[in-house]
Backbone as a ProteinNet text record, in pm:
[ID]
protein_1_A
[PRIMARY]
MYGLRFVETVQTNLNLWGCGYLKNGRPDFRDIKSFEEFSRYYWYREELSKICKSLGLEYRSTKQELNHIIEQYFMGNRIEKSQRNGNKNQTEVVTLCTPLLECAFSFNQKFRDYFSAVTGVSPFKFNADMATAWRKVKTENDLNFTIQDMLKVYYGESDYAKYDNSACQWNQFLKDFCSDEFSDYYSNKLKVAAIIWKEVRDSKNEKIYSRQLLNEYGDKIEEYHK
[TERTIARY]
-2172.8	-2283.9	-2272.7	-2153.2	-2131.1	-2030.4	-2046.3	-1955.3	-1915.1	-1869	-1822.5	-1934.8	-2059	-2170.8	-2187.1	-2166.1	-2174.8	-2068.3	-1946.3	-1836	-1866.2	-1912.6	-1939.4	-2050.1	-2153.2	-2264	-2219.4	-2140.8	-2092.3	-2003.8	-1912.1	-1819.5	-1891.5	-1995	-2069.5	-2142.5	-2190.4	-2269	-2185.2	-2054.1	-1968.4	-1974.7	-2001	-2001.1	-1863.1	-1796.3	-1656.1	-1635.3	-1732.2	-1707.3	-1769.7	-1834.2	-1889.5	-1971.2	-1919.8	-1997.3	-1936.5	-1968.4	-1929.8	-1782.5	-1698.8	-1554.8	-1506.3	-1562.8	-1520.5	-1558.1	-1672.8	-1716.1	-1624.2	-1552.4	-1463.6	-1321.6	-1303.5	-1173.1	-1099.3	-1146	-1075	-1124.3	-1034.4	-1076.6	-1124.1	-1193.4	-1232	-1103.7	-1100.1	-978.7	-934.2	-1030	-996	-923.1	-929	-861.5	-724.2	-687.9	-559.2	-451.3	-341.1	-238.5	-115.5	-98.8	20.8	-8.6	76.1	58.8	87.6	177.7	207.6	82.6	10.8	-113.9	-217	-224.8	-319.2	-295.4	-168.1	-131.6	-163.7	-200.5	-234.4	-368.7	-447.6	-583.9	-600.4	-697.2	-723.7	-823.4	-792.9	-879.8	-907.6	-1031.5	-1066.6	-1029.4	-1013.2	-977.1	-1083	-1210.7	-1318	-1308.9	-1271.8	-1256.7	-1139.5	-1028.3	-911.8	-946.6	-1021.9	-1062.4	-1149.4	-1243.1	-1331.6	-1253.1	-1154.6	-1071.7	-996.2	-932.8	-856.3	-946.1	-1063.6	-1156.3	-1199.5	-1225.5	-1269.4	-1160.3	-1033.3	-920	-877.3	-947.5	-912.1	-789.6	-759.9	-643.4	-686.7	-589.7	-620.9	-682.2	-795	-864.9	-896.1	-858.9	-889	-763.8	-723.6	-598.5	-616.2	-511	-513	-500.6	-526.9	-518	-376.2	-277.8	-138	-104.7	-152	-124.5	-197.4	-320.2	-396.1	-327.9	-273.6	-198.2	-77.9	-12.4	102.9	59.3	-54.1	-105.3	-135.4	-194.2	-226.1	-98	-0.1	128.5	192.3	188.5	244.2	165.7	36.8	-48.4	-3.4	24.1	69.9	210.1	285.2	418.9	414.5	292.2	277.3	281.9	282	285.1	148.5	92.9	-38.7	-26.8	-80.1	-88.9	-230.2	-241.3	-372.4	-443	-574.7	-656.2	-615.4	-590.1	-547.5	-663.1	-630.9	-732.4	-757.6	-882.6	-918.1	-964.2	-938.9	-978.3	-891.3	-947.8	-874.7	-761	-656	-540.5	-545.8	-561.4	-575.4	-448.5	-335.7	-209.8	-176.1	-273.8	-248.4	-217.5	-120.9	-75.9	-174.1	-182.3	-271.1	-201.6	-69.5	7.7	70.4	44	95.6	213.9	325.3	444.2	488.9	590.5	640.9	698.8	740.6	801	698.6	572.6	469.7	434.9	443.3	401.2	251.3	210.4	69.8	-19.4	32	-49.4	-63.6	4.1	-4.3	-79.2	-138.5	-206.6	-347.2	-402.3	-537.8	-548.3	-444.7	-442.3	-561.3	-612.9	-723.9	-729.1	-791.3	-805.6	-927.2	-919.6	-1030.4	-988.6	-1080	-1053.8	-940.2	-929.8	-823.3	-686	-661.1	-529	-516.2	-628	-622.7	-574.7	-625.5	-581.3	-434.9	-394.5	-255.9	-160	-187.6	-99.7	-105	-218.4	-230.2	-138.3	-133.4	-47.8	100.1	134.6	274.8	323.7	238.4	279	250.4	158	119.7	23.8	-30.4	-124.4	-266.8	-351.5	-490	-582.6	-683.9	-716.4	-623.3	-589.2	-499.6	-580.6	-526.7	-593	-495.4	-536.3	-455.3	-453.6	-336.5	-328.9	-334.5	-340.1	-357.7	-239.1	-118.5	-0.9	-7.8	-61.4	-75.2	-175.6	-283.4	-383.2	-323.1	-241.9	-176.8	-77	-3.3	93.7	22.5	-90.2	-164.9	-216.5	-261.3	-305.2	-189.3	-72	45.2	84	78	110.7	19	-109	-205	-186.2	-163.9	-147.7	-26	84.3	209.4	229.3	130.3	139.9	273	303.5	431.4	429.8	488.7	490	594.9	678.1	786.4	752.9	643.1	607.7	545.1	607.3	568.3	498.1	452.8	393.5	494	620.8	726.5	738.3	728.4	733.7	616	499.1	382.4	399.6	465.5	494.5	585.4	682.1	771.7	693.1	595	508.7	431.5	378.8	302	386	511.2	598.8	662.5	632.7	690.4	834.9	879	1019	1038.6	935.3	944	882.4	943.1	890.6	826.3	789.2	731.4	610.3	526	408.1	361.2	322.4	273.5	134.8	49.4	-85.8	-84.1	-154.8	-166.3	-286.8	-260.9	-370.4	-423.1	-382.4	-426.4	-577.7	-640.8	-785.6	-855.6	-805.5	-862.3	-839.8	-720.9	-690.6	-783	-809	-898.8	-1040.2	-1089.8	-1224.9	-1240.6	-1141	-1145.7	-1132.9	-1046.3	-1027.6	-1159	-1227.8	-1354.1	-1460.3	-1464.6	-1562.1	-1541	-1415.2	-1385.4	-1414.9	-1384.8	-1413.7	-1563.2	-1642.8	-1787.7	-1850.9	-1782.2	-1833	-1804.6	-1714.9	-1681	-1789.8	-1849.8	-1959.3	-1915.3	-1784.4	-1734.5	-1747	-1756.7	-1769.4	-1906.1	-2003	-2137.4	-2135.5	-2027.6	-2014.5	-2001.7	-1954.3	-1925.9	-2039.8	-2081.3	-2190.8	-2146.1	-2021.8	-1968	-1858.1	-1901.3	-1806.2	-1703.3	-1748	-1658.1	-1543.2	-1573.2	-1470.5	-1371.7	-1423.8	-1336.5	-1247	-1305.8	-1226.8	-1116.6	-1148.3	-1049.4	-934.7	-966.2	-863.1	-765.8	-822.1	-737.5	-659.1	-728.1	-663.6	-544.1	-555.4	-444.7	-321.5	-339.8	-226.7	-168.3	-255.9	-210.6	-142.6	-203.7	-149.8	-8.5	16.7	146.8	248.5	207.3	298	356.9	444.4	503.4	425.6	316	235.4	149.7	96.3	9.7	-116.7	-163.3	-275.1	-409.8	-433.4	-559.2	-615	-746.9	-812.2	-809.2	-788.9	-805	-858.7	-930.4	-991.7	-886.9	-768.8	-660.1	-629.7	-657	-628.8	-713.6	-831.4	-917.7	-850.8	-778.4	-705.2	-575.6	-509.1	-379.7	-391.8	-501.3	-519.9	-639.8	-668.1	-781	-771.4	-650.2	-632.4	-671.8	-634.2	-666.3	-816.6	-879	-1024	-1095	-1045.5	-1107	-1093.7	-982.1	-962.5	-1073.3	-1114.7	-1221.3	-1354.5	-1378.2	-1507.4	-1514.9	-1404	-1408.3	-1482.5
965.2	869.9	772.9	726.5	639.3	703.1	685.6	742.8	642.2	693.4	605	518.6	571.8	491	366	382	267.8	165	213.8	123.6	47.4	121.3	58	-45.9	-14.2	-108.3	-235.9	-221	-338.8	-423.5	-357.3	-432.2	-501.3	-435.4	-495.1	-619.9	-620.1	-732.8	-845.2	-825.4	-932.8	-1050.8	-1168.5	-1289.3	-1350.5	-1356.6	-1399.1	-1537.2	-1626.7	-1765.3	-1806.1	-1715.5	-1766.9	-1670.8	-1550.3	-1457.9	-1449	-1342.2	-1332.2	-1343.9	-1299.6	-1303.9	-1447.2	-1537.9	-1677	-1733.4	-1689.7	-1736.6	-1687.5	-1577.3	-1520.5	-1572.1	-1679.4	-1744.3	-1739.1	-1658.9	-1653.6	-1766.8	-1849.9	-1966.9	-1930.7	-2023.2	-2011.9	-2002.2	-1912.7	-1895.4	-2026.5	-2109.7	-2235.4	-2332.4	-2305.8	-2393	-2340.5	-2222.3	-2162	-2220.7	-2263.5	-2337.5	-2256.5	-2138.3	-2060.4	-1911.3	-1828.9	-1684.2	-1636.7	-1704.3	-1669	-1682.4	-1791.1	-1810.9	-1707.2	-1679.8	-1581.8	-1444.1	-1408.3	-1275.8	-1254.7	-1360.1	-1346.2	-1277.9	-1270.9	-1220.3	-1091.6	-1011.1	-884.2	-907.7	-855.2	-869.4	-732	-708.5	-585.6	-597.4	-483.2	-485.5	-558.5	-536.2	-601.5	-753.3	-801.4	-944.8	-998.6	-925.3	-968	-974.1	-873.3	-869.4	-989.2	-1025	-1139.1	-1270	-1280	-1400.4	-1415.2	-1306.5	-1311.7	-1342.5	-1282.8	-1305.7	-1451.3	-1510	-1649.9	-1745.7	-1701.1	-1784.5	-1758.4	-1667	-1634.3	-1545.9	-1472	-1383.9	-1239.4	-1151.6	-1010	-959.9	-891.7	-849.8	-699.7	-627.8	-484.8	-405.7	-414.3	-352.2	-291.8	-226.5	-171.9	-285.5	-255.3	-357.1	-413	-325.2	-369.1	-464.3	-430	-514.5	-647.2	-645.9	-769.8	-864.1	-807.7	-889.6	-954.9	-878.6	-932.2	-1044.1	-1025.8	-1127.3	-1257	-1244	-1362.8	-1427.6	-1345.7	-1400.6	-1483.4	-1430.1	-1502	-1630.3	-1626	-1744.5	-1858.6	-1825.6	-1928.2	-1979.2	-1898.9	-1940.5	-2018	-2034.4	-2110.1	-2025.4	-1892.8	-1802.4	-1736.8	-1746.4	-1690.4	-1559.5	-1452	-1325.1	-1318.4	-1356.6	-1373.6	-1240.2	-1250.6	-1132.5	-1071.2	-940	-873.1	-860.9	-869.2	-859	-712.7	-679.7	-541.5	-525.7	-626.6	-617.2	-514.9	-449.1	-346.3	-405.2	-329.9	-371.9	-303.1	-381.4	-324.8	-253.7	-283.3	-222.4	-97.8	-46.9	69	191	269.7	384.6	500.4	577.8	693.5	817.5	827.3	943.6	915.9	1002.9	985.7	1078.9	1022.2	1100.3	1059.5	1126.5	1093.4	952.3	899.9	767.1	656.2	692	592.8	510.8	378.1	293.3	309.9	307.1	325.8	219.1	97.9	-12.3	-10	84.8	92	215.7	291.5	414.7	425.4	310.8	310.3	410.5	413.7	509.9	490	601.6	599	733.6	738	865.6	939.8	975	1044.2	1185.2	1254.8	1394.3	1407.7	1310.6	1314.4	1321	1232	1228.6	1336.2	1381.3	1494.7	1618.8	1638.5	1752.1	1736.4	1611.2	1587	1622.7	1572.8	1600.5	1748.3	1810.8	1953.9	2032.9	1992.5	2060.6	2039	1919.8	1887.2	1954.6	1957.4	2011.3	2159.6	2210.9	2350.5	2371.7	2263.2	2270.4	2258.5	2355.2	2352.4	2404	2329.8	2196.3	2091.2	1991.4	1884.8	1776.2	1728.4	1621	1506.4	1386.5	1268.3	1243.7	1207.1	1182.9	1033.2	1003.9	865.1	776.8	832.3	754	714.1	802.3	771.8	658.2	661.7	554.8	421.5	423.9	302.4	250.1	342.6	303.3	238.1	293.9	240.5	99.5	78.2	-56.8	-155.4	-110.5	-198	-230.8	-131.8	-154.2	-261	-251.7	-348.2	-485.7	-488	-615	-691.8	-619.3	-683.1	-682.1	-626.8	-616.4	-552.5	-441.4	-373.1	-292.6	-347.9	-284.8	-174.3	-159.7	-61.1	69	71.7	190.7	294.4	411.1	511.5	632.5	721.4	847.5	925.7	922.5	990.3	933	803	739.3	784.4	799.3	844	988.9	1069.6	1206.6	1209.6	1119.8	1111.7	1074.5	986.1	950.4	1073.3	1149.3	1270.3	1370	1387.7	1484.1	1428.6	1303.5	1243.6	1204	1186.2	1152.6	1003.5	923.6	779.8	701.8	589	498.4	375.7	389.4	275.2	218.7	305.6	262	376.9	343.9	444.2	404.9	503.5	478.9	437.8	330.7	282.2	350	445.7	521.2	459.7	334.6	270.8	253.1	232.8	216.1	343.7	457.7	585.9	608.3	571.5	585.7	499.4	376.8	286.2	342.5	394.6	450.9	563	652.1	762.1	710.5	610.6	549.9	492.3	415.9	354.3	459.7	563.6	671	736.8	766.4	831.6	738.8	609.8	513	506.2	496	483.9	612.5	724.6	852	869.5	788.2	792.5	721	788.4	728.5	603	589.2	471.3	346	366.8	251.8	185.3	255	197.9	77.9	63.8	-48.7	-181.5	-175.1	-296.6	-327.9	-453.1	-495	-504.6	-544.1	-555.4	-449.4	-328.4	-217.5	-239.4	-293.3	-312.4	-405.6	-512.3	-608.5	-546.8	-475.1	-412.3	-307.7	-228.6	-128.1	-194.1	-309	-380.4	-432.3	-478.3	-528.1	-415	-299.4	-185.6	-134.9	-128.1	-77.3	-162.6	-293.2	-381.9	-347.3	-319.7	-285.7	-150	-53.4	81.2	80.3	8.1	1.6	-55.1	-155.8	-223.3	-155.3	-48.9	23.4	144.2	215.1	335.8	459.9	440.2	552.3	609.5	728.9	793.2	709.4	698.4	609.1	677.4	722.9	788.8	727.6	742.4	686.2	784.9	732.7	809.8	715.6	769.5	687.4	611.3	666	602.3	462.4	440.1	310.2	199.5	233.7	133.9	75	158.8	111.2	40.8	98.7	45.3	-96.9	-123.9	-256.2	-328.3	-294.1	-354	-505.3	-557.8	-702.8	-775.7	-719.8	-785.3	-778.6	-670.2	-658.4	-759.9	-776.6	-871.8	-1014.1	-1045.1	-1180	-1212.6	-1112	-1130.8	-1159.1	-1095.2	-1109.4	-1236.7	-1307.9	-1429.9	-1540.7
-428.7	-428.5	-312.6	-284.1	-170.7	-76.9	53.5	150.5	254.9	368.7	474.6	529.6	529	577.5	491	359.1	268.7	303.1	327.4	361.1	488.1	591.6	719.6	708.2	626.9	611.3	543.3	437.6	365.4	454.3	526.1	609.9	724.7	777.4	888	842.6	718.4	668.9	610.7	605	554.9	650.2	599.6	682.8	676.1	788.9	793.2	734.5	752.5	715.1	583	510.6	386	305.4	279.8	198.6	59.5	-12.9	-152.4	-179.8	-85.4	-109.6	-123.2	-46.6	-56.4	-192.8	-243.4	-373.4	-482.9	-456.2	-556.4	-541.3	-465.6	-462.8	-331.6	-235.2	-108.3	-19.2	30.8	108.6	248.6	309.9	450.6	533.1	630.4	711.4	773.3	811.9	878.2	785.8	654.6	558.4	517.8	566.6	532.5	623.7	564.4	638.1	676.3	620.3	651.2	639	701.5	692.5	551.1	483.4	344	257.9	278.3	204.3	246.4	375.4	429	366.9	346.5	297.9	150.3	81.7	-60.5	-80.7	25.9	13.8	92.6	47.2	115.9	228.7	348.5	465.1	524.3	559.7	629	777	841.8	982.7	1064.9	1033	1107	1095	977.3	957.7	1040.4	1039.6	1117.1	1265.4	1310.7	1450.8	1486.3	1397.5	1423.1	1424.7	1334.5	1331	1463.1	1506.7	1631.9	1750.2	1752.8	1863.5	1867.1	1749	1743.6	1789.1	1777.1	1817.2	1962.5	2029.3	2166.7	2175.8	2067.6	2064.4	2086.9	2112.3	2126.2	1994.9	2003.1	1881.8	1880.8	1987.8	1995.7	1959.1	1832.2	1788.7	1650.2	1602.1	1467.4	1365.9	1241.7	1136.8	1127.8	1136.4	1129.2	1243.2	1363.3	1480.1	1470.3	1417.3	1402.3	1303.6	1196.6	1101.4	1169.8	1255.7	1330.3	1424.4	1489.7	1582.3	1507.3	1388.8	1308.3	1255.9	1218.7	1173.7	1284.5	1407.1	1520.8	1548.5	1526.2	1545.8	1454.5	1328.5	1234.4	1270.7	1344.9	1387.8	1519.5	1572.9	1696.4	1821.7	1805.1	1920.8	1937.6	2054.8	2081.7	2160.2	2102	2173.3	2230.2	2356	2417.8	2437.9	2450.5	2476.1	2609	2607.3	2729.9	2826.9	2955.7	3059.3	3094.3	3118.9	3150.3	3294.6	3376.4	3515.4	3587.9	3684.8	3756.5	3838.8	3853.3	3931.6	4067.7	4175.1	4307.9	4352.6	4285.6	4324.8	4243.8	4169.5	4087.1	4174.2	4127.1	4204.7	4194.4	4300.5	4302.7	4247.7	4270.8	4227.3	4090.8	3995.3	3859.5	3838.2	3794.8	3760.4	3620.7	3569.7	3436.2	3432	3545.6	3551.6	3577.4	3589.4	3620.2	3495.7	3504.1	3392	3366.6	3242	3208	3269.8	3278.9	3329.3	3481.6	3547.5	3692.8	3741.9	3648.3	3690.3	3631.7	3588.2	3529.7	3416.1	3332.9	3223.2	3130.3	3083.8	2989	2918.3	2802.8	2732.1	2786.4	2913.4	2978	3018.4	3084.1	3119.1	3219.7	3310.5	3411.2	3345	3250.3	3186.3	3079	3026.8	2934.1	3009.4	3130.4	3212.7	3252.9	3282.6	3323.2	3209.4	3089.8	2975.9	2937.7	2959.2	2931.3	3023.4	3151.6	3248.3	3216.9	3172.6	3144.1	3016.4	2914.3	2783.9	2768.3	2848.2	2833.2	2718.5	2665.6	2553.1	2606.7	2573.1	2619.5	2508.2	2472.4	2524.4	2464.5	2542.8	2497.3	2426.9	2315.3	2240.5	2218.2	2254.5	2227.3	2076.5	2023	1879.1	1847.2	1717.9	1672.5	1711.1	1709.1	1747.5	1895.2	1978.2	2120.4	2140.4	2063.9	2073.9	2031.1	1925	1877.1	1980.1	2042.1	2145	2264.1	2304.3	2417.9	2387.3	2265.4	2226.2	2233.3	2188.1	2191	2334.8	2422.2	2563.5	2621.8	2592.8	2646.4	2583	2452.4	2381.8	2431.8	2452.4	2492.9	2644.6	2715.3	2861.9	2902.2	2837.1	2855.6	2985.5	3089	3220.3	3231.7	3130.8	3136.2	3063.6	2991.4	2913.9	3007.7	3016.4	3115.1	3051.9	3139.8	3095.4	3011.3	3052.5	2977.4	2836.4	2825	2693.6	2606.8	2668.9	2594	2547.8	2628.6	2587.3	2464.1	2461.7	2345.9	2220.3	2236	2123	2076.5	2172.4	2140.5	2061.2	2100.8	2034.6	1906.6	1873.6	1753.5	1769.6	1894.3	1922.7	1945.9	1923.3	1949	1834.1	1803.2	1700.2	1764.3	1890.5	1963	1888.8	1838.8	1762.8	1674.9	1552.5	1458.5	1409.4	1396.3	1348.4	1202.1	1171.4	1033.6	969.9	881	821.7	692.7	664.7	540	536.9	655	657.4	611.6	657.5	615.2	466.2	419.2	277.1	193.3	240.8	168.8	163.7	274.3	277.5	175.1	167.8	72.3	-70.7	-88.8	-220.8	-271.2	-185.1	-222.7	-252	-170.7	-191	-326.5	-360.5	-488.2	-605.9	-589.5	-695.8	-723	-617.7	-634	-686.4	-668.8	-719.1	-868.5	-919.7	-1062.1	-1141.3	-1238.4	-1315.7	-1389.9	-1415.6	-1484.2	-1396	-1265.3	-1175.7	-1189.1	-1248.8	-1266.4	-1360.7	-1432.6	-1526.1	-1451.5	-1327.7	-1252.4	-1155.2	-1154.7	-1067.4	-921.5	-899.2	-763.5	-746.8	-715.2	-705.9	-596.1	-485.2	-372.5	-408.9	-479.2	-517.3	-615.4	-714.8	-813.8	-747.5	-657.8	-586.5	-504.6	-442	-359.9	-445.9	-567.4	-659.8	-695.2	-731.8	-769.4	-648	-533.6	-411.5	-372.2	-385	-348.7	-430.7	-559.6	-645.2	-606.8	-582.3	-545.8	-409.7	-314.7	-178.4	-176.5	-259	-259.9	-350.7	-418	-507	-435	-502.5	-446.6	-487.6	-558.5	-606.1	-494.2	-517	-419.2	-400.4	-277.2	-244.9	-266.3	-389.8	-423.3	-551.3	-568.1	-686.5	-802.5	-921.4	-1044.3	-1151	-1245.9	-1350.3	-1431	-1438.4	-1512.3	-1459.3	-1332	-1270.4	-1331.3	-1382.4	-1445.8	-1569.1	-1640.5	-1757.9	-1716.6	-1618.8	-1576.6	-1523	-1450	-1390.7	-1451.6	-1577	-1646.6	-1657.2	-1676.5	-1690	-1562.6	-1449.7	-1322.7	-1294.6	-1335.4	-1318.7	-1407.1	-1529.6	-1622.8	-1573	-1507.7	-1452.5	-1352	-1275.2	-1176.6	-1245.2	-1359.5	-1429.3	-1510.8	-1528.9	-1607.6	-1534.6
[MASK]
++++++++++++++++++++++++++++++++++++++++++++++++++++++++++++++++++++++++++++++++++++++++++++++++++++++++++++++++++++++++++++++++++++++++++++++++++++++++++++++++++++++++++++++++++++++++++++++++++++++++++++++++++++++++++++++++++

């Protein structure tokens, strides 16, 4: 009944500074005094990105990285928005030892062909871990991260950065919840799904929806309806 389009529409229409979530007990971000307090509430990646952008911080990152940026903000450390202006000193010749920030690296056909030639894989496809690593390089202005390092990420031989798939898990969780006819009982399905998801996400259980969860976390759902 509901799919990813539903999720995207709801998230797009969320007003960062004063929509339904604030009415349900989550304070305005500007009133939050510590990261510990901030972590008590559930935030979507889009919301985290808007918060970072409003503070002049790097906002083009994964949800995990955005949480880290906000944590550092509360500690008094600012991870500024990375600059995307071209570097006139960028090298023309790309080798395995070339830093990504010195070769105008991008997920384009040029570098797809380069990695295809190096790995022998055709057609070559950049994976999610590589995208996460590239964001980290830009966020931290890591001048030492090279093409060779990116290859290690591709082969799974590096822990430099890992893709956070919790957003995908949440989207599927919400879709399955809304497809359950029992969810029709709740007027605010998104909020109820978020309550259950928070418990499942923080547990050691599999990150999937089942009707049993409605009973398991019934008390927490009822607290919301009071």
